[in-house]
C-alpha positions, -999 to 999 in steps of 0.1 A, spaced: -525 -461 814 -543 -430 831 -527 -402 845 -527 -392 876 -549 -355 888 -510 -349 900 -489 -359 872 -513 -332 850 -495 -302 863 -462 -317 850 -473 -322 816 -490 -295 811 -461 -278 819 -441 -297 797 -464 -284 769 -461 -251 774 -427 -249 776 -427 -268 741 -449 -239 725 -431 -211 739 -396 -227 732 -375 -204 711 -372 -217 676 -333 -223 680 -338 -248 717 -325 -221 741 -342 -208 774 -370 -188 778 -360 -156 797 -386 -131 809 -399 -105 790 -386 -71 797 -405 -43 792 -385 -13 785 -387 18 805 -405 48 793 -385 66 768 -360 94 776 -345 123 760 -311 111 743 -300 144 722 -306 176 722 -301 202 694 -304 244 701 -303 270 677 -317 300 684 -351 300 673 -357 264 669 -354 233 701 -351 199 690 -355 163 707 -343 134 695 -358 106 721 -344 71 732 -367 63 706 -358 72 675 -386 99 680 -381 138 673 -397 165 692 -393 204 681 -405 232 694 -401 267 678 -397 302 697 -422 323 692 -425 359 670 -412 384 693 -394 368 719 -358 380 718 -344 355 744 -352 323 761 -386 306 758 -403 276 775 -436 254 760 -443 224 749 -424 202 728 -445 197 689 -445 168 662 -442 143 683 -461 118 706 -446 134 736 -455 166 752 -427 177 768 -430 210 793 -392 226 783 -377 261 791 -345 275 773 -322 301 789 -291 313 772 -267 327 790 -230 331 798 -207 333 828 -216 322 857 -195 301 885 -173 277 870 -179 249 901 -216 246 887 -211 234 852 -182 219 857 -208 188 877 -235 192 852 -214 190 823 -181 202 815 -176 198 779 -179 231 757 -191 252 785 -155 263 798 -134 284 787 -104 297 808 -123 286 840 -152 306 833 -182 291 817 -190 301 783 -220 311 763 -252 284 768 -283 277 763 -295 255 793 -326 236 781 -347 219 814 -366 191 800 -392 173 819 -394 139 805 -427 111 799 -418 97 834 -419 134 852 -379 136 853 -369 168 855 -334 172 833 -305 197 826 -290 197 796 -265 225 784 -252 232 746 -222 255 742 -233 285 717 -214 309 696 -199 342 713 -214 356 681 -249 354 693 -241 376 722 -234 407 706 -250 432 709 -275 418 738 
C-alpha cells in the first residue's frame, strides 16, 4: 500500500515525536530559556563589594586607593560588567527604608548605619540593596 500525500505529514510527525520523546516515555514540553542572570546576594565590606549571581558567577570590585567613603565603578572578575555605586549612610527617613528593605536597617525607628548599593544588572534593571553596617565604622567620620 502506497501512503497518500495527505497522510505523509502525520507519519513524519509520529516519527519526530518518537525521536524527541524522553527515555521515560513522558510528554515532551516546550524548551523554556531561563532569563538573564540576576544578583542573588550582595556582600559588602568597607573596601570590597562582592556579588553572587543567580547562575553562580561571583563578581567583585575593590574600593580604589585613597577613597575614604563610598565608591562606584564596574564589576570585574566575572563575565558581567555591571555598573555599581556604593555609599555608606546612617539616619534618614524611616518610611523610605521600611518599604525597600526593613531587616537590619531600623534601630529604634531610625535607619541605622548601612551600605546602599545600586547595581545595574545585565538586563539593564537598576536595583538597590541595603546592608547593615556596624556603628564602629562610622566613629571618627
